[in-house]
N, C-alpha and C positions, 0 to 999 in steps of 0.2 A: 719744672723738673724734667719734662719730656725733652726740652731743648738741650739741657745739660747732658742727658743720656745720649742724644743724637750727636752732640759735639764729641763726646768720648768715643762713640762708635766711629766717627770720622777719623779720629786719631788712630784708633785700632786698624781701621781699613787702610789708612796711609802706611802704617807699619807693615801690613800684609802686602801692599803694593811694592814697598821697598824690598821685602824679602823675595817675592816672586820675580821681580825684574832683575835683582842682583843674581839670584841663584840660577834661574832658568834662561834668562836672556843674556846677561853679561858673562856668566860662566858656562852656561849650557851651550847656547848658540854661539857665544863669543869664542869658543874653542875652535870653531871652524874658520879657517884662514880667510875666506872671502865673505864672512858674515859682516853685516853692518855693525854688529856688536863686538867685533874683534878688537876694537880700539881699547876696550876696558882692560883686558889682560895684557895686550901688546904695549900700551902706553902707560896706563896708570899703575898696574901691578908691577911691571918691570921697573919703572922709575922708583916707586916706593920701596921695593925690595932692595934695589941698589943703594938707595940713600937713607937706609934705616928709618923707613916710613915717611920721610919727607917728600912731598910733591907740591911744588909751589904753583903749578899751572891750574888755572880755572878751566874746567871742562866745558867746551863749547857744546858738547853733547848734553850736559846738564842744562845749559842755558836754553837749549831747544827742546829737549826731551821733557823736562818738568812742565812747561806750559802746554805742551801737546797732551800729556797725561791729564792735566787739570781740565783742559778743554773737552777731552773725551768723557770726563766725569761730570761735566757741567749739568747734565740733566738731573743729577742728584739735588742740585739747588732748587729745582722745581718742587721736589718732595720735601726736602729739609735743608733750608739755608744753613742751619747750625752744623749739620753733618758735613756739608760742603766746606764750611769755614774750617772745621777740624781737619779735613783732608788738605786744604790749602796751607794751614798752619804747619802741618807735618811736612809738607813739601818744602816750605821755607826753612824749617828747622833742619831738614836733611841737607839742603845746600849750605846753610851756614855752618852747621856742625862738621860736615864732611870736609869742607874747605879749611875751617879753623884747625881741626885736629891734624890735618896733613901739613900744616905750617908749624905745629907745635907737637912733635912726636912724644915728648916726655909727658905732656898732658894726656895725650891719647893713650899711652901705655898705662897710665895710672887710673884715669877716669872713664875711658872708652876702650878698656882692655880687650873687649870682644872684637872690636874692629882692628885693633892693633894685632891681635892673634890671627885674624883672618889674613892679614898681609904678611906677617912675620913668622907665623908658625904653621898654619894649616888653611890654605885658601879654599878648602872644600867644606868648611864649617863657618859658623858665625857670619851670617849673611847681612845682619842688621848693622846700621851705623848709629842711629839715634838712640833707640831702645831695643834690646834684644827680646822683645815679647814673643814673637813667633819663632825665634830660635829656641827659646825655652819650650814653647808649645810643641814644636816638631822634633825636639831633641837634637838640634844641630848646633847648640852652643858649645864652643870649645871651652874647656875649663880654664879658669884663671891660672896663670903661671905661678 
């Protein structure tokens, strides 16, 4: 039972990382012109907004950033392998879901409406992609249209 609980904790922690990185790095620091995070708004948001949510490019920043985040969290493995596996699973889900829904905007609008809203209605809310757990917790979930 302890391992299941730690796995779920890893999933929740992955969701918190997604929330914090998206809100404070990509949209906070990313608003600064010379920031290393400016690519998010400049490239991804502008393209998605122009193309009704569609963005076919795979982000090289995700390809590099996700393994770096996982490597920095590797010490968790020493305490709880199941927690670290939960974090890794969430990272894989993030990459898969984010890229999939930006290829299929109608699916995003219907089943991942919070992320669709983030791009198409209010980019200052709904920071989650996979599951809006911490958007609900922090009150930042944009209402469903």
